[in-house]
MDAnalysis code that builds the backbone (N, CA, C; Angstrom):
import MDAnalysis as mda
import numpy as np

u = mda.Universe.empty(717, n_residues=239, atom_resindex=np.repeat(np.arange(239), 3), trajectory=True)
u.add_TopologyAttr("name", ["N", "CA", "C"] * 239)
u.add_TopologyAttr("resid", np.arange(1, 240))
u.add_TopologyAttr("resname", ["MET", "ASN", "SER", "GLU", "PHE", "GLY", "ILE", "LEU", "TYR", "LEU", "ILE", "PRO", "CYS", "PRO", "ILE", "SER", "ASP", "GLU", "THR", "ALA", "PRO", "TRP", "ASP", "VAL", "LEU", "PRO", "ALA", "ALA", "ASN", "ARG", "ALA", "VAL", "MET", "ASP", "ALA", "LEU", "ASP", "TYR", "PHE", "ILE", "VAL", "GLU", "ASN", "THR", "ARG", "THR", "ALA", "ARG", "ARG", "PHE", "LEU", "SER", "LYS", "ALA", "GLY", "ILE", "ALA", "ARG", "PRO", "ILE", "GLY", "GLU", "LEU", "GLU", "PHE", "ARG", "GLU", "LEU", "ASN", "GLU", "HIS", "THR", "ALA", "ALA", "GLY", "SER", "GLU", "ILE", "GLU", "GLU", "LEU", "ILE", "ALA", "PRO", "LEU", "LEU", "GLU", "GLY", "ARG", "SER", "ALA", "GLY", "VAL", "ILE", "SER", "GLU", "ALA", "GLY", "VAL", "PRO", "GLY", "VAL", "ALA", "ASP", "PRO", "GLY", "ALA", "PRO", "VAL", "VAL", "GLY", "ALA", "CYS", "HIS", "ARG", "ARG", "GLY", "ILE", "ARG", "VAL", "VAL", "PRO", "LEU", "VAL", "GLY", "PRO", "SER", "SER", "ILE", "ILE", "LEU", "ALA", "VAL", "MET", "ALA", "SER", "GLY", "LEU", "ASN", "GLY", "GLN", "SER", "PHE", "ALA", "PHE", "ASN", "GLY", "TYR", "LEU", "PRO", "VAL", "LYS", "PRO", "PRO", "GLU", "ARG", "THR", "ARG", "ALA", "ILE", "ARG", "PHE", "PHE", "GLU", "ARG", "ARG", "ALA", "LEU", "ALA", "GLU", "GLY", "GLN", "SER", "GLN", "LEU", "PHE", "ILE", "GLU", "ALA", "PRO", "TYR", "ARG", "ASN", "VAL", "LYS", "LEU", "MET", "GLU", "GLN", "LEU", "VAL", "GLN", "THR", "LEU", "GLY", "ASP", "GLN", "THR", "ARG", "LEU", "THR", "VAL", "ALA", "VAL", "ASP", "LEU", "THR", "ALA", "PRO", "ASP", "GLU", "ARG", "ILE", "GLU", "THR", "HIS", "THR", "ALA", "GLY", "GLU", "TRP", "ARG", "ARG", "ARG", "GLN", "LEU", "PRO", "GLU", "MET", "ASN", "ARG", "ARG", "PRO", "ALA", "ILE", "PHE", "ILE", "ILE", "GLY"])
u.atoms.positions = np.array([
    [3.249, 11.718, -0.894],
    [2.433, 12.737, -1.538],
    [3.281, 13.550, -2.525],
    [2.697, 13.890, -3.640],
    [3.393, 14.678, -4.648],
    [3.188, 16.160, -4.355],
    [4.273, 16.878, -4.090],
    [4.174, 18.296, -3.712],
    [3.751, 19.186, -4.876],
    [3.787, 18.649, -6.091],
    [3.368, 19.445, -7.243],
    [1.854, 19.425, -7.431],
    [1.183, 18.511, -6.760],
    [-0.267, 18.434, -6.859],
    [-0.911, 19.447, -5.922],
    [-2.168, 19.761, -6.184],
    [-2.939, 20.574, -5.259],
    [-3.342, 19.759, -4.044],
    [-4.073, 20.371, -3.132],
    [-4.543, 19.723, -1.905],
    [-6.061, 19.677, -1.929],
    [-6.634, 18.568, -1.501],
    [-8.081, 18.450, -1.375],
    [-8.466, 18.730, 0.075],
    [-9.204, 19.808, 0.296],
    [-9.672, 20.167, 1.629],
    [-11.135, 19.740, 1.791],
    [-11.438, 19.088, 2.906],
    [-12.810, 18.683, 3.221],
    [-13.383, 19.723, 4.177],
    [-14.341, 20.505, 3.682],
    [-14.814, 21.691, 4.399],
    [-16.203, 21.445, 4.987],
    [-16.324, 21.392, 6.314],
    [-17.645, 21.226, 6.932],
    [-18.459, 22.513, 6.819],
    [-19.773, 22.363, 6.846],
    [-20.642, 23.535, 6.901],
    [-21.730, 23.272, 7.939],
    [-22.456, 24.288, 8.366],
    [-23.449, 24.104, 9.430],
    [-24.462, 23.011, 9.110],
    [-24.889, 22.303, 10.158],
    [-25.893, 21.258, 9.987],
    [-27.260, 21.875, 9.750],
    [-27.535, 22.966, 10.446],
    [-28.839, 23.620, 10.354],
    [-28.717, 24.928, 9.599],
    [-29.703, 25.213, 8.728],
    [-29.724, 26.492, 8.013],
    [-29.877, 27.660, 8.966],
    [-30.396, 27.384, 10.166],
    [-30.623, 28.456, 11.129],
    [-29.370, 28.785, 11.932],
    [-28.336, 27.989, 11.779],
    [-27.071, 28.250, 12.477],
    [-26.190, 29.107, 11.577],
    [-25.868, 30.296, 12.012],
    [-25.047, 31.187, 11.202],
    [-23.663, 30.604, 11.003],
    [-23.151, 30.530, 9.775],
    [-21.829, 29.952, 9.530],
    [-20.725, 30.592, 10.355],
    [-20.795, 31.907, 10.557],
    [-19.712, 32.566, 11.280],
    [-19.712, 32.195, 12.763],
    [-20.792, 31.583, 13.255],
    [-20.827, 31.133, 14.646],
    [-20.031, 29.849, 14.855],
    [-19.849, 29.063, 13.793],
    [-19.198, 27.766, 13.941],
    [-17.973, 27.622, 13.051],
    [-17.618, 28.644, 12.318],
    [-16.551, 28.552, 11.335],
    [-15.210, 28.946, 11.951],
    [-14.301, 27.998, 12.145],
    [-12.978, 28.339, 12.688],
    [-12.213, 29.245, 11.733],
    [-11.320, 30.070, 12.297],
    [-10.535, 30.993, 11.479],
    [-9.689, 30.249, 10.456],
    [-9.184, 29.071, 10.839],
    [-8.358, 28.298, 9.913],
    [-9.167, 27.849, 8.695],
    [-10.431, 27.491, 8.910],
    [-11.286, 27.100, 7.784],
    [-11.512, 28.271, 6.848],
    [-11.763, 29.433, 7.424],
    [-11.999, 30.624, 6.596],
    [-10.765, 30.949, 5.758],
    [-9.583, 30.803, 6.338],
    [-8.354, 31.092, 5.604],
    [-8.207, 30.154, 4.412],
    [-8.529, 28.871, 4.609],
    [-8.463, 27.915, 3.500],
    [-9.460, 28.294, 2.415],
    [-10.693, 28.584, 2.813],
    [-11.732, 28.930, 1.836],
    [-11.372, 30.185, 1.059],
    [-10.752, 31.137, 1.742],
    [-10.347, 32.382, 1.066],
    [-9.323, 32.110, -0.032],
    [-8.524, 31.063, 0.131],
    [-7.440, 30.785, -0.805],
    [-7.882, 29.940, -2.000],
    [-9.086, 29.373, -1.956],
    [-9.528, 28.455, -3.004],
    [-10.398, 29.150, -4.046],
    [-10.306, 28.642, -5.277],
    [-11.222, 29.120, -6.313],
    [-11.931, 27.959, -7.017],
    [-11.712, 26.737, -6.503],
    [-12.315, 25.546, -7.100],
    [-12.947, 24.709, -5.989],
    [-14.257, 24.411, -6.155],
    [-14.985, 23.680, -5.134],
    [-15.752, 22.515, -5.756],
    [-15.655, 21.356, -5.109],
    [-16.413, 20.167, -5.490],
    [-17.535, 20.044, -4.473],
    [-18.783, 20.160, -4.923],
    [-19.889, 20.361, -3.981],
    [-21.041, 19.400, -4.262],
    [-21.817, 19.144, -3.215],
    [-23.009, 18.316, -3.371],
    [-24.088, 19.076, -4.122],
    [-24.220, 20.372, -3.846],
    [-25.233, 21.208, -4.482],
    [-24.653, 22.613, -4.663],
    [-24.592, 23.076, -5.894],
    [-23.948, 24.368, -6.182],
    [-24.658, 25.520, -5.496],
    [-25.981, 25.541, -5.540],
    [-26.732, 26.650, -4.936],
    [-26.460, 26.742, -3.436],
    [-26.511, 25.600, -2.749],
    [-26.271, 25.584, -1.310],
    [-24.838, 26.000, -0.985],
    [-23.891, 25.515, -1.758],
    [-22.489, 25.857, -1.515],
    [-22.234, 27.347, -1.731],
    [-22.804, 27.894, -2.781],
    [-22.639, 29.336, -3.036],
    [-23.206, 30.153, -1.880],
    [-24.377, 29.724, -1.357],
    [-24.996, 30.451, -0.248],
    [-24.120, 30.372, 1.003],
    [-23.582, 29.176, 1.280],
    [-22.718, 29.007, 2.448],
    [-21.487, 29.892, 2.354],
    [-20.817, 29.873, 1.201],
    [-19.598, 30.674, 1.046],
    [-19.903, 32.166, 1.117],
    [-21.048, 32.554, 0.575],
    [-21.440, 33.966, 0.622],
    [-21.694, 34.419, 2.060],
    [-22.436, 33.596, 2.817],
    [-22.720, 33.950, 4.215],
    [-21.452, 33.935, 5.062],
    [-20.514, 33.066, 4.685],
    [-19.256, 32.993, 5.432],
    [-18.370, 34.202, 5.162],
    [-18.701, 34.973, 4.128],
    [-17.954, 36.187, 3.840],
    [-16.554, 35.945, 3.328],
    [-16.387, 34.978, 2.420],
    [-15.046, 34.699, 1.904],
    [-14.540, 35.873, 1.080],
    [-13.232, 35.912, 0.907],
    [-12.596, 37.074, 0.292],
    [-12.898, 37.195, -1.198],
    [-12.926, 36.099, -1.922],
    [-13.110, 36.153, -3.377],
    [-14.584, 36.357, -3.739],
    [-14.873, 37.097, -4.796],
    [-16.255, 37.192, -5.284],
    [-16.768, 35.816, -5.707],
    [-18.007, 35.502, -5.346],
    [-18.563, 34.185, -5.645],
    [-18.551, 33.913, -7.148],
    [-18.744, 34.950, -7.946],
    [-18.785, 34.777, -9.396],
    [-17.468, 34.336, -10.002],
    [-16.361, 34.475, -9.253],
    [-15.057, 34.078, -9.766],
    [-14.706, 32.630, -9.425],
    [-15.598, 31.957, -8.678],
    [-15.311, 30.603, -8.229],
    [-15.860, 29.573, -9.211],
    [-15.191, 28.423, -9.277],
    [-15.663, 27.320, -10.116],
    [-16.252, 26.235, -9.219],
    [-17.450, 25.762, -9.590],
    [-18.127, 24.722, -8.829],
    [-18.380, 23.516, -9.727],
    [-18.058, 22.327, -9.213],
    [-18.393, 21.070, -9.881],
    [-19.148, 20.202, -8.891],
    [-20.199, 19.538, -9.336],
    [-21.046, 18.791, -8.412],
    [-20.623, 17.332, -8.271],
    [-20.681, 16.854, -7.023],
    [-20.431, 15.462, -6.665],
    [-21.595, 15.020, -5.790],
    [-22.450, 14.160, -6.325],
    [-23.616, 13.692, -5.572],
    [-23.957, 12.270, -5.994],
    [-25.166, 11.826, -5.648],
    [-25.538, 10.435, -5.941],
    [-25.634, 10.149, -7.433],
    [-25.679, 11.200, -8.249],
    [-25.782, 11.026, -9.697],
    [-24.413, 10.977, -10.383],
    [-23.352, 11.273, -9.638],
    [-22.010, 11.268, -10.215],
    [-21.544, 9.831, -10.417],
    [-21.178, 9.507, -11.644],
    [-20.742, 8.140, -11.952],
    [-19.289, 7.942, -11.543],
    [-19.000, 6.753, -11.027],
    [-17.617, 6.424, -10.695],
    [-16.796, 6.315, -11.974],
    [-15.495, 6.489, -11.843],
    [-14.632, 6.357, -13.013],
    [-14.285, 7.694, -13.617],
    [-14.651, 7.889, -14.872],
    [-14.206, 9.074, -15.614],
    [-14.715, 10.373, -14.998],
    [-15.938, 10.387, -14.468],
    [-16.462, 11.626, -13.881],
    [-15.681, 12.023, -12.634],
    [-15.310, 11.040, -11.812],
    [-14.502, 11.337, -10.624],
    [-13.114, 11.820, -11.044],
    [-12.537, 11.187, -12.061],
    [-11.220, 11.599, -12.547],
    [-11.251, 13.033, -13.070],
    [-12.356, 13.422, -13.698],
    [-12.486, 14.799, -14.190],
    [-12.501, 15.793, -13.029],
    [-13.127, 15.385, -11.916],
    [-13.203, 16.274, -10.764],
    [-11.834, 16.540, -10.148],
    [-10.950, 15.531, -10.160],
    [-9.642, 15.720, -9.527],
    [-8.557, 16.150, -10.512],
    [-8.897, 16.247, -11.801],
    [-7.898, 16.643, -12.799],
    [-7.224, 17.968, -12.454],
    [-7.968, 19.003, -11.997],
    [-7.292, 20.258, -11.649],
    [-6.271, 20.097, -10.525],
    [-6.516, 19.179, -9.596],
    [-5.565, 18.974, -8.504],
    [-4.267, 18.376, -9.019],
    [-4.352, 17.524, -10.028],
    [-3.149, 16.942, -10.619],
    [-2.321, 18.010, -11.330],
    [-2.963, 19.126, -11.667],
    [-2.270, 20.237, -12.316],
    [-1.786, 21.274, -11.310],
    [-1.971, 20.991, -10.004],
    [-1.461, 21.888, -8.981],
    [-2.485, 22.816, -8.358],
    [-3.753, 22.672, -8.729],
    [-4.810, 23.544, -8.207],
    [-5.494, 22.864, -7.025],
    [-5.608, 23.538, -5.897],
    [-6.260, 22.952, -4.729],
    [-7.770, 23.099, -4.828],
    [-8.492, 22.254, -4.086],
    [-9.952, 22.247, -4.152],
    [-10.531, 22.036, -2.767],
    [-11.776, 22.500, -2.591],
    [-12.511, 22.269, -1.359],
    [-13.759, 21.452, -1.643],
    [-14.052, 20.460, -0.803],
    [-15.265, 19.655, -0.928],
    [-16.273, 20.142, 0.104],
    [-17.495, 20.439, -0.349],
    [-18.552, 20.927, 0.536],
    [-19.809, 20.092, 0.295],
    [-20.355, 19.495, 1.365],
    [-21.608, 18.756, 1.235],
    [-22.771, 19.654, 1.657],
    [-23.965, 19.107, 1.658],
    [-25.149, 19.909, 1.992],
    [-25.126, 20.374, 3.444],
    [-24.653, 19.505, 4.344],
    [-24.627, 19.837, 5.766],
    [-23.635, 18.926, 6.461],
    [-22.990, 19.452, 7.501],
    [-22.056, 18.630, 8.251],
    [-20.738, 18.437, 7.534],
    [-20.154, 17.243, 7.688],
    [-18.821, 16.994, 7.154],
    [-18.879, 16.123, 5.904],
    [-18.119, 16.457, 4.872],
    [-18.116, 15.647, 3.646],
    [-17.604, 14.239, 3.899],
    [-18.196, 13.276, 3.224],
    [-17.717, 11.904, 3.293],
    [-18.290, 11.086, 4.427],
    [-19.021, 11.713, 5.361],
    [-19.645, 10.988, 6.468],
    [-21.148, 11.192, 6.346],
    [-21.839, 10.164, 5.874],
    [-23.274, 10.244, 5.598],
    [-23.564, 11.336, 4.565],
    [-22.590, 11.676, 3.778],
    [-22.710, 12.677, 2.717],
    [-21.705, 12.329, 1.629],
    [-21.917, 12.841, 0.412],
    [-20.944, 12.573, -0.664],
    [-19.553, 13.088, -0.309],
    [-18.571, 12.537, -0.963],
    [-17.195, 12.961, -0.728],
    [-16.221, 11.813, -0.828],
    [-16.626, 10.630, -0.363],
    [-15.709, 9.493, -0.326],
    [-15.121, 9.127, -1.689],
    [-15.903, 9.118, -2.792],
    [-15.307, 8.729, -4.082],
    [-14.154, 9.629, -4.522],
    [-14.315, 10.935, -4.351],
    [-13.251, 11.838, -4.785],
    [-12.067, 11.776, -3.818],
    [-12.343, 11.553, -2.532],
    [-11.255, 11.383, -1.562],
    [-10.454, 10.130, -1.896],
    [-11.165, 9.035, -2.193],
    [-10.485, 7.799, -2.560],
    [-9.627, 7.955, -3.795],
    [-10.149, 8.686, -4.788],
    [-9.389, 8.918, -6.015],
    [-8.123, 9.722, -5.732],
    [-8.210, 10.686, -4.809],
    [-7.032, 11.486, -4.457],
    [-5.974, 10.621, -3.774],
    [-6.408, 9.738, -2.900],
    [-5.440, 8.851, -2.232],
    [-4.732, 7.964, -3.254],
    [-5.474, 7.473, -4.241],
    [-4.860, 6.601, -5.249],
    [-3.835, 7.350, -6.084],
    [-4.031, 8.643, -6.260],
    [-3.129, 9.452, -7.093],
    [-2.029, 10.136, -6.295],
    [-2.033, 9.976, -4.980],
    [-1.008, 10.618, -4.164],
    [-1.277, 12.081, -3.894],
    [-2.548, 12.481, -3.947],
    [-2.937, 13.858, -3.652],
    [-3.234, 13.977, -2.164],
    [-2.704, 14.974, -1.523],
    [-2.909, 15.153, -0.088],
    [-4.363, 15.532, 0.206],
    [-4.932, 14.891, 1.241],
    [-6.307, 15.164, 1.676],
    [-6.259, 15.744, 3.084],
    [-6.902, 16.902, 3.283],
    [-6.871, 17.581, 4.578],
    [-8.300, 17.798, 5.083],
    [-8.713, 17.110, 6.160],
    [-10.043, 17.364, 6.737],
    [-9.997, 18.553, 7.684],
    [-10.970, 19.436, 7.571],
    [-11.056, 20.600, 8.452],
    [-12.066, 20.338, 9.570],
    [-11.958, 21.105, 10.632],
    [-12.810, 20.926, 11.805],
    [-14.220, 21.433, 11.522],
    [-15.221, 20.675, 11.994],
    [-16.591, 21.116, 11.819],
    [-17.581, 20.153, 12.436],
    [-18.881, 20.492, 12.399],
    [-19.896, 19.699, 13.089],
    [-20.294, 18.441, 12.322],
    [-20.437, 17.339, 13.055],
    [-20.967, 16.088, 12.516],
    [-22.177, 15.699, 13.349],
    [-23.331, 15.565, 12.719],
    [-24.540, 15.216, 13.467],
    [-24.398, 13.863, 14.152],
    [-23.643, 12.957, 13.536],
    [-23.455, 11.625, 14.107],
    [-22.716, 11.723, 15.446],
    [-21.595, 12.426, 15.460],
    [-20.809, 12.557, 16.688],
    [-21.569, 13.356, 17.734],
    [-22.247, 14.430, 17.333],
    [-23.010, 15.230, 18.287],
    [-24.099, 14.392, 18.952],
    [-24.769, 13.544, 18.158],
    [-25.832, 12.697, 18.713],
    [-25.263, 11.696, 19.710],
    [-24.126, 11.083, 19.382],
    [-23.493, 10.137, 20.310],
    [-23.103, 10.853, 21.600],
    [-22.517, 12.027, 21.475],
    [-22.090, 12.790, 22.647],
    [-23.245, 13.038, 23.608],
    [-24.413, 13.350, 23.044],
    [-25.552, 13.769, 23.863],
    [-26.496, 12.634, 24.222],
    [-26.189, 11.413, 23.804],
    [-27.127, 10.303, 23.978],
    [-27.082, 9.668, 25.364],
    [-25.903, 9.641, 25.982],
    [-25.749, 8.887, 27.209],
    [-25.541, 7.405, 26.963],
    [-25.482, 7.004, 25.696],
    [-25.233, 5.616, 25.334],
    [-23.727, 5.404, 25.129],
    [-23.337, 4.212, 24.734],
    [-21.918, 3.873, 24.642],
    [-21.211, 4.688, 23.563],
    [-20.294, 5.532, 23.985],
    [-19.508, 6.318, 23.045],
    [-18.149, 5.715, 22.761],
    [-17.837, 4.587, 23.425],
    [-16.576, 3.888, 23.190],
    [-16.681, 2.942, 22.002],
    [-17.873, 2.448, 21.765],
    [-18.099, 1.532, 20.650],
    [-19.454, 1.830, 20.044],
    [-19.450, 2.306, 18.806],
    [-20.720, 2.602, 18.137],
    [-20.552, 2.403, 16.634],
    [-21.675, 2.188, 15.953],
    [-21.653, 1.943, 14.511],
    [-22.733, 2.777, 13.842],
    [-22.365, 3.422, 12.741],
    [-23.340, 4.159, 11.943],
    [-23.770, 3.265, 10.788],
    [-25.073, 3.018, 10.675],
    [-25.606, 2.050, 9.719],
    [-26.386, 2.678, 8.569],
    [-26.343, 3.992, 8.442],
    [-27.041, 4.632, 7.321],
    [-28.545, 4.515, 7.445],
    [-29.194, 4.146, 6.335],
    [-30.650, 4.062, 6.285],
    [-31.129, 2.631, 6.510],
    [-32.229, 2.475, 7.217],
    [-32.874, 1.178, 7.351],
    [-33.756, 0.930, 6.131],
    [-34.151, -0.322, 5.873],
    [-35.061, -0.592, 4.750],
    [-36.360, 0.185, 4.889],
    [-36.980, 0.502, 3.772],
    [-38.214, 1.289, 3.775],
    [-39.438, 0.424, 4.058],
    [-39.482, -0.790, 3.501],
    [-40.664, -1.641, 3.678],
    [-40.756, -2.119, 5.121],
    [-41.934, -1.994, 5.741],
    [-42.089, -2.314, 7.170],
    [-41.585, -3.688, 7.595],
    [-41.883, -4.783, 6.882],
    [-41.384, -6.083, 7.342],
    [-39.853, -6.156, 7.368],
    [-39.214, -5.627, 6.319],
    [-37.756, -5.636, 6.263],
    [-37.172, -4.700, 7.319],
    [-37.853, -3.596, 7.554],
    [-37.370, -2.636, 8.545],
    [-37.472, -3.227, 9.953],
    [-38.549, -3.968, 10.210],
    [-38.690, -4.627, 11.510],
    [-37.544, -5.602, 11.751],
    [-37.197, -6.376, 10.727],
    [-36.084, -7.319, 10.863],
    [-34.775, -6.581, 11.133],
    [-34.576, -5.444, 10.443],
    [-33.353, -4.662, 10.654],
    [-33.303, -4.088, 12.067],
    [-34.434, -3.588, 12.548],
    [-34.479, -3.031, 13.907],
    [-34.119, -4.101, 14.926],
    [-34.677, -5.298, 14.763],
    [-34.392, -6.377, 15.708],
    [-32.938, -6.829, 15.618],
    [-32.390, -6.812, 14.407],
    [-30.978, -7.174, 14.237],
    [-30.077, -6.196, 14.980],
    [-30.320, -4.889, 14.797],
    [-29.472, -3.897, 15.450],
    [-29.711, -3.862, 16.953],
    [-30.932, -4.170, 17.383],
    [-31.186, -4.261, 18.819],
    [-30.382, -5.408, 19.429],
    [-30.364, -6.558, 18.777],
    [-29.587, -7.687, 19.289],
    [-28.109, -7.338, 19.369],
    [-27.605, -6.664, 18.344],
    [-26.194, -6.274, 18.362],
    [-25.910, -5.290, 19.498],
    [-26.800, -4.322, 19.684],
    [-26.600, -3.331, 20.741],
    [-26.590, -3.985, 22.116],
    [-27.502, -4.931, 22.333],
    [-27.613, -5.556, 23.647],
    [-26.513, -6.590, 23.876],
    [-26.178, -7.359, 22.838],
    [-25.189, -8.427, 22.996],
    [-23.764, -7.893, 23.060],
    [-23.476, -6.873, 22.247],
    [-22.107, -6.369, 22.134],
    [-21.890, -5.054, 22.877],
    [-22.979, -4.441, 23.338],
    [-22.853, -3.150, 24.000],
    [-22.467, -2.033, 23.053],
    [-22.714, -2.231, 21.771],
    [-22.318, -1.252, 20.757],
    [-23.531, -0.422, 20.345],
    [-23.450, 0.887, 20.521],
    [-24.543, 1.768, 20.116],
    [-24.741, 1.693, 18.601],
    [-25.993, 1.604, 18.170],
    [-26.319, 1.464, 16.748],
    [-27.042, 2.715, 16.258],
    [-26.401, 3.440, 15.334],
    [-26.953, 4.694, 14.821],
    [-27.494, 4.505, 13.417],
    [-28.560, 5.237, 13.096],
    [-29.076, 5.257, 11.733],
    [-29.873, 6.531, 11.513],
    [-30.176, 6.784, 10.259],
    [-30.923, 7.972, 9.869],
    [-32.065, 7.570, 8.947],
    [-32.919, 8.527, 8.636],
    [-34.030, 8.299, 7.718],
    [-34.289, 9.579, 6.948],
    [-34.904, 9.450, 5.769],
    [-35.346, 10.642, 5.058],
    [-36.328, 11.383, 5.963],
    [-36.155, 12.693, 6.152],
    [-36.970, 13.403, 7.144],
    [-38.479, 13.196, 7.013],
    [-38.979, 13.019, 5.794],
    [-40.428, 12.853, 5.645],
    [-40.910, 11.467, 6.078],
    [-39.954, 10.537, 6.358],
    [-40.337, 9.212, 6.856],
    [-39.991, 9.028, 8.333],
    [-39.556, 10.092, 9.004],
    [-39.145, 9.980, 10.403],
    [-40.247, 9.461, 11.314],
    [-41.456, 9.977, 11.130],
    [-42.552, 9.641, 12.040],
    [-42.864, 8.150, 11.974],
    [-42.961, 7.606, 10.774],
    [-43.250, 6.180, 10.637],
    [-42.149, 5.322, 11.232],
    [-40.896, 5.738, 11.025],
    [-39.790, 4.985, 11.598],
    [-39.847, 5.025, 13.117],
    [-40.074, 6.198, 13.692],
    [-40.138, 6.325, 15.143],
    [-41.242, 5.447, 15.709],
    [-42.391, 5.465, 15.081],
    [-43.500, 4.644, 15.551],
    [-43.147, 3.158, 15.503],
    [-42.470, 2.742, 14.439],
    [-42.114, 1.341, 14.314],
    [-41.032, 0.951, 15.323],
    [-40.093, 1.843, 15.589],
    [-39.076, 1.583, 16.602],
    [-39.715, 1.356, 17.969],
    [-40.616, 2.238, 18.333],
    [-41.259, 2.154, 19.639],
    [-42.080, 0.873, 19.757],
    [-42.699, 0.460, 18.667],
    [-43.511, -0.759, 18.685],
    [-42.654, -2.025, 18.720],
    [-41.469, -1.977, 18.114],
    [-40.663, -3.181, 17.895],
    [-39.666, -3.455, 19.015],
    [-39.036, -2.427, 19.548],
    [-37.972, -2.616, 20.531],
    [-38.505, -3.155, 21.852],
    [-37.646, -3.899, 22.557],
    [-38.006, -4.406, 23.869],
    [-38.164, -3.291, 24.881],
    [-38.938, -3.560, 25.939],
    [-39.266, -2.533, 26.928],
    [-38.043, -1.815, 27.481],
    [-36.949, -2.557, 27.728],
    [-35.778, -1.978, 28.396],
    [-34.698, -1.492, 27.432],
    [-34.928, -1.643, 26.146],
    [-33.944, -1.167, 25.165],
    [-34.007, 0.351, 25.077],
    [-32.864, 0.995, 25.183],
    [-32.835, 2.458, 25.147],
    [-32.798, 2.969, 23.706],
    [-33.498, 4.054, 23.500],
    [-33.580, 4.682, 22.172],
    [-33.364, 6.182, 22.315],
    [-32.353, 6.679, 21.613],
    [-32.098, 8.122, 21.553],
    [-32.625, 8.681, 20.248],
    [-33.266, 9.839, 20.333],
    [-33.696, 10.576, 19.148],
    [-33.114, 11.979, 19.247],
    [-32.335, 12.364, 18.255],
    [-31.719, 13.697, 18.211],
    [-32.238, 14.419, 16.978],
    [-33.038, 15.452, 17.194],
    [-33.738, 16.148, 16.112],
    [-33.215, 17.573, 15.986],
    [-32.989, 18.018, 14.745],
    [-32.571, 19.402, 14.468],
    [-31.347, 19.805, 15.281],
    [-30.319, 18.975, 15.231],
    [-29.103, 19.280, 15.970],
    [-28.522, 20.632, 15.562],
    [-28.121, 21.403, 16.530],
    [-27.527, 22.748, 16.436],
    [-28.539, 23.832, 16.098],
    [-29.783, 23.484, 15.823],
    [-30.814, 24.489, 15.542],
    [-31.422, 24.994, 16.848],
    [-32.067, 26.150, 16.822],
    [-32.658, 26.686, 18.065],
    [-33.672, 25.744, 18.706],
    [-34.401, 24.953, 17.892],
    [-35.396, 24.040, 18.448],
    [-34.879, 22.603, 18.523],
    [-33.572, 22.443, 18.660],
    [-32.953, 21.135, 18.831],
    [-33.613, 20.372, 19.983],
    [-33.784, 19.048, 19.755],
    [-34.364, 18.203, 20.805],
    [-33.627, 16.872, 20.822],
    [-33.089, 16.502, 21.978],
    [-32.355, 15.249, 22.132],
    [-32.887, 14.549, 23.374],
    [-33.405, 13.334, 23.214],
    [-33.953, 12.591, 24.348],
    [-33.560, 11.124, 24.250],
    [-33.281, 10.522, 25.409],
    [-33.029, 9.089, 25.504],
    [-33.979, 8.489, 26.537],
    [-34.742, 7.485, 26.122],
    [-35.637, 6.761, 27.023],
    [-35.652, 5.304, 26.597],
    [-36.109, 4.431, 27.480],
    [-36.336, 3.057, 27.055],
    [-37.543, 3.032, 26.128],
    [-37.647, 1.969, 25.331],
    [-38.800, 1.861, 24.431],
    [-40.093, 1.831, 25.230],
    [-40.066, 1.188, 26.406],
    [-41.250, 1.167, 27.254],
    [-41.652, 2.564, 27.696],
    [-40.657, 3.378, 28.032],
    [-40.957, 4.764, 28.424],
    [-41.466, 5.562, 27.236],
    [-40.864, 5.352, 26.066],
    [-41.333, 6.067, 24.875],
    [-42.805, 5.749, 24.592],
    [-43.217, 4.509, 24.844],
    [-44.601, 4.131, 24.555],
    [-45.593, 4.858, 25.461],
    [-45.108, 5.366, 26.571],
    [-45.986, 6.092, 27.502],
    [-45.874, 7.612, 27.333],
    [-45.046, 8.037, 26.409],
    [-44.818, 9.468, 26.224],
    [-45.385, 9.934, 24.886],
    [-45.565, 11.243, 24.787],
    [-45.898, 11.827, 23.490],
    [-44.624, 11.875, 22.662],
    [-44.676, 11.317, 21.468],
    [-43.477, 11.269, 20.643],
    [-43.124, 12.669, 20.143],
    [-41.848, 12.954, 19.971],
    [-41.434, 14.294, 19.526],
    [-41.891, 14.585, 18.105],
    [-42.119, 15.841, 17.819],
    [-42.466, 16.264, 16.462],
    [-41.196, 16.223, 15.610],
    [-41.182, 15.373, 14.607],
    [-39.973, 15.227, 13.805],
    [-40.255, 15.121, 12.315],
    [-41.486, 15.395, 11.909],
    [-41.806, 15.297, 10.485],
    [-41.010, 16.327, 9.691],
    [-40.263, 15.834, 8.711],
    [-39.454, 16.677, 7.820],
    [-38.381, 17.466, 8.580],
    [-37.913, 16.909, 9.708],
    [-36.831, 17.520, 10.468],
    [-35.673, 16.519, 10.524],
    [-34.452, 16.916, 10.215],
    [-33.316, 15.984, 10.255],
    [-33.185, 15.340, 11.627],
    [-32.976, 14.026, 11.646],
    [-32.905, 13.320, 12.925],
    [-31.881, 12.179, 12.861],
    [-31.316, 11.891, 14.028],
    [-30.437, 10.728, 14.222],
    [-31.109, 9.826, 15.251],
    [-31.124, 8.524, 14.991],
    [-31.693, 7.537, 15.904],
    [-30.572, 6.636, 16.417],
    [-30.601, 6.319, 17.711],
    [-29.570, 5.444, 18.287],
    [-30.241, 4.412, 19.193],
    [-29.922, 3.148, 18.947],
    [-30.351, 2.065, 19.825],
    [-29.166, 1.683, 20.704],
    [-29.413, 1.539, 22.026],
    [-28.320, 1.196, 22.911],
    [-28.791, 0.514, 24.175],
])
């Protein structure tokens, strides 16, 4: 690592808007945030609100924000984001919720820093993926996060059956997510498609006051009232 370069800090933020940042923000994270004036963020408005609620030392108006999201092109745009670090200025990466680079933007700029010899420091914070695994009762020794399943029902059915076979044959918990407004349809299709004895965990609104985490077999789910999850962040696990 080049000691003349700045440091890229990966800064977690609360998963739920209802969770006060100061309830989950370690003192070490606050100290790092207080020292920074340059932030690479998924959404400027959300990042400004998070830093303001966290009560950082610097006035928000004195901070510089650059956005890194699905619209950021690889190559020159990523290089522009890390240019200040090559000049010795440190930066913090903040995603919309949880930890940067895990089911959220961050990986491209982290990769660019590694290629340039810039030190990358991850800070402690909540990850919905890890929290869901912890609370699932499924295999936490071997698990895979698979992102989003296909949207079209026939393709999604094939994907569900593929991950079910992997979970049952290898004993590896299979995690995935969905856009919150499509949660209900996905849940219904999971319950219809999975075998009677296949276990399914649903973790909704993690860390929020109305958090709900349940694990049942698909057969049991078919006999139960499904949880209300429309437009609520959720993690699904087959195991």
